[in-house]
Legacy VTK file of the C-alpha trace (Angstrom):
# vtk DataFile Version 3.0
C-alpha trace
ASCII
DATASET POLYDATA
POINTS 233 float
-22.898 8.971 15.024
-23.062 12.193 13.358
-19.669 14.096 12.724
-19.799 17.814 13.873
-21.354 20.166 10.753
-22.490 23.027 11.668
-23.382 23.353 7.666
-25.918 21.116 7.961
-28.477 23.338 10.043
-26.849 26.539 8.672
-27.373 25.889 5.087
-30.696 24.172 5.101
-33.586 26.434 4.213
-36.102 25.278 7.020
-33.612 25.632 9.868
-31.877 28.825 8.594
-35.431 30.472 8.262
-35.825 29.521 11.645
-32.888 30.752 13.007
-33.880 34.493 11.236
-37.247 34.191 12.775
-36.105 33.695 16.224
-33.602 35.946 16.032
-35.931 38.525 14.744
-38.801 37.790 17.633
-36.011 38.012 20.333
-35.134 41.690 19.382
-38.661 42.732 19.077
-38.896 41.780 22.394
-35.603 42.993 23.850
-36.407 46.251 22.438
-40.129 46.838 22.914
-39.512 45.365 26.653
-36.294 47.794 26.976
-38.488 50.758 25.710
-40.988 49.874 28.079
-38.899 49.635 30.775
-36.887 52.619 30.054
-40.161 54.928 30.023
-41.450 53.344 33.149
-38.095 53.753 34.840
-38.189 57.469 34.103
-41.638 57.385 36.111
-40.619 55.429 38.818
-37.611 57.941 39.608
-39.868 60.946 39.232
-42.645 59.537 41.458
-39.998 58.754 43.952
-38.564 62.095 43.888
-42.109 63.573 45.232
-41.971 64.732 48.817
-44.404 62.539 49.914
-43.401 59.389 51.829
-46.070 57.188 50.435
-44.856 57.595 46.737
-41.568 56.690 48.364
-42.844 53.631 49.996
-44.828 52.627 46.697
-41.955 52.563 44.568
-39.595 51.061 47.152
-42.330 48.121 47.321
-42.629 47.875 43.430
-38.844 47.843 43.068
-38.986 45.298 46.033
-40.892 42.592 44.251
-40.080 43.013 40.747
-36.208 42.091 42.310
-36.891 39.454 44.459
-39.240 37.560 42.587
-37.823 35.302 39.620
-38.386 37.081 36.454
-39.654 33.664 34.936
-42.184 33.660 37.497
-43.315 36.820 36.625
-43.499 36.028 33.425
-46.038 32.542 34.073
-47.934 35.482 36.229
-48.765 37.045 33.436
-49.373 34.456 30.817
-51.217 32.064 32.980
-52.503 34.426 35.634
-53.277 37.754 35.099
-54.292 36.696 31.123
-57.139 34.305 32.331
-58.451 37.814 34.449
-59.138 39.017 31.101
-62.814 39.190 29.357
-63.150 36.068 27.350
-63.542 37.989 24.417
-59.941 39.533 24.886
-58.610 36.365 25.546
-59.293 34.920 22.159
-58.139 38.073 20.385
-54.744 37.732 22.345
-54.848 34.122 21.404
-55.249 35.318 17.821
-52.837 37.769 17.740
-49.848 36.721 19.341
-50.683 37.513 23.024
-47.755 35.314 24.950
-45.507 37.776 22.998
-47.382 40.967 24.229
-47.336 39.326 28.412
-43.429 38.280 27.791
-42.508 42.290 26.516
-44.753 43.690 29.585
-43.918 40.830 31.842
-39.957 41.711 31.288
-40.342 45.410 30.477
-42.130 45.745 34.336
-39.709 43.613 36.017
-36.394 45.544 34.070
-37.728 48.748 34.974
-37.528 48.135 38.586
-33.889 48.203 37.965
-33.567 51.113 35.713
-35.281 52.997 37.955
-32.919 52.494 40.715
-29.664 52.609 38.292
-31.475 56.272 37.383
-32.022 57.084 41.085
-28.356 56.442 41.875
-26.869 58.383 38.850
-29.402 61.181 40.259
-27.574 61.146 43.518
-24.421 61.065 42.234
-25.187 64.585 40.084
-22.847 67.266 41.724
-24.240 69.639 44.253
-25.822 73.087 43.379
-26.328 71.588 39.873
-30.368 72.201 40.204
-29.746 75.612 41.824
-27.561 76.611 38.828
-29.734 75.933 36.292
-32.773 77.331 38.157
-30.569 80.527 38.227
-29.863 80.608 34.574
-34.161 80.756 34.159
-35.046 77.312 34.102
-38.368 76.154 35.595
-38.004 72.751 37.593
-39.082 70.744 34.484
-36.565 72.661 32.321
-33.760 71.898 34.761
-34.819 68.625 35.164
-35.115 67.772 31.244
-32.011 69.679 30.578
-29.722 69.968 33.349
-30.242 67.038 35.701
-31.531 64.046 33.960
-28.827 63.946 30.969
-26.473 64.162 33.926
-28.128 61.020 35.695
-28.511 58.878 32.355
-25.049 59.332 32.085
-23.736 58.636 35.537
-25.821 55.247 35.306
-25.062 54.548 32.017
-22.622 51.847 32.992
-25.209 49.976 35.190
-27.855 50.367 32.352
-25.663 49.157 29.725
-24.938 45.901 32.063
-28.871 45.746 32.867
-29.917 46.266 29.262
-27.183 43.027 28.254
-29.251 41.502 30.978
-32.710 42.267 29.631
-31.677 40.832 26.382
-30.580 37.481 27.730
-33.692 37.238 29.977
-35.975 37.410 26.739
-34.931 33.776 26.299
-37.691 33.064 29.076
-40.060 34.141 26.570
-39.712 30.054 25.275
-41.805 29.321 28.533
-44.971 30.905 27.769
-44.699 29.957 24.048
-43.125 32.591 22.153
-40.971 31.763 18.986
-38.129 33.609 19.874
-34.470 32.556 19.325
-34.132 29.795 22.351
-37.218 28.164 21.314
-36.258 28.173 17.586
-33.210 26.491 18.384
-34.840 24.193 20.256
-36.872 22.848 17.586
-34.132 22.586 15.479
-32.488 20.454 17.705
-35.321 18.029 17.845
-35.943 18.251 14.493
-32.103 17.730 13.109
-30.823 15.740 16.128
-27.575 17.860 16.155
-27.754 18.961 19.995
-24.023 20.664 20.090
-24.179 22.492 16.696
-27.654 24.006 17.539
-26.788 24.868 20.897
-23.272 26.151 19.689
-25.273 28.877 16.967
-27.127 29.999 19.703
-24.174 30.417 22.014
-22.302 32.535 19.294
-25.552 34.537 18.250
-26.247 35.463 22.193
-22.430 36.003 22.592
-21.989 38.432 19.417
-25.376 40.373 20.407
-24.136 40.979 24.014
-20.517 42.072 22.973
-22.392 44.607 20.778
-24.763 46.593 23.299
-21.636 46.555 25.502
-19.383 47.587 22.698
-22.380 50.521 22.245
-22.380 51.238 25.952
-18.176 51.658 26.167
-18.889 53.847 23.301
-21.440 56.223 24.612
-19.675 56.025 28.082
-16.669 58.111 26.349
-16.018 61.045 28.197
-17.040 64.316 25.814
-14.812 65.915 23.915
-13.872 69.982 24.730
-13.429 71.801 21.812
-9.964 73.814 22.075
-9.013 71.309 25.026
-5.374 70.090 24.837
LINES 1 234
233 0 1 2 3 4 5 6 7 8 9 10 11 12 13 14 15 16 17 18 19 20 21 22 23 24 25 26 27 28 29 30 31 32 33 34 35 36 37 38 39 40 41 42 43 44 45 46 47 48 49 50 51 52 53 54 55 56 57 58 59 60 61 62 63 64 65 66 67 68 69 70 71 72 73 74 75 76 77 78 79 80 81 82 83 84 85 86 87 88 89 90 91 92 93 94 95 96 97 98 99 100 101 102 103 104 105 106 107 108 109 110 111 112 113 114 115 116 117 118 119 120 121 122 123 124 125 126 127 128 129 130 131 132 133 134 135 136 137 138 139 140 141 142 143 144 145 146 147 148 149 150 151 152 153 154 155 156 157 158 159 160 161 162 163 164 165 166 167 168 169 170 171 172 173 174 175 176 177 178 179 180 181 182 183 184 185 186 187 188 189 190 191 192 193 194 195 196 197 198 199 200 201 202 203 204 205 206 207 208 209 210 211 212 213 214 215 216 217 218 219 220 221 222 223 224 225 226 227 228 229 230 231 232
């Protein structure tokens, strides 16, 4: 029986390269899907604020779908379902250019956008009454008031929830393994199969995921600090 030996994995050239490549892919997926989710979250918030009942219902339906269908099922739908509806030439191109990574980013991004939009909506509701009127009185247009006065306050109010869902998005990037993306969890599984060191492999994965999640939470705590007012006691 093999004894506990982390260095057997960390110092092995092939295994260490697999770890680095897997972590790199995880960070790419997490960053790209976060960018998509945050951008779409703002769009959904703006659409829901329009004075039309139908737009509110459409966004509510979008949010309900993505919050009640498991993320893994959504990734499967994109990769095994929607991908098969594309033209054959496009399917071949995606097959030659890591299409599974693209579908993972799209699936995770669209799913997380539902959560981000609700976080931003709650943050917008927490803005003190009269802020919009005050901004308009200072000469801002509607778009100017939204961009420079209201949205920054909404983001700051929603920051704790946004950070929590950002951490969830990072952890959910491991689900991309199910559609063949060579991210960190996939790399760990391959290392475990080749080295037969199950505990060491998953211990490394645990430490990496925990470290990255704590780092994101620390960044969130730093961003959530109350602003320092010059001249205040």
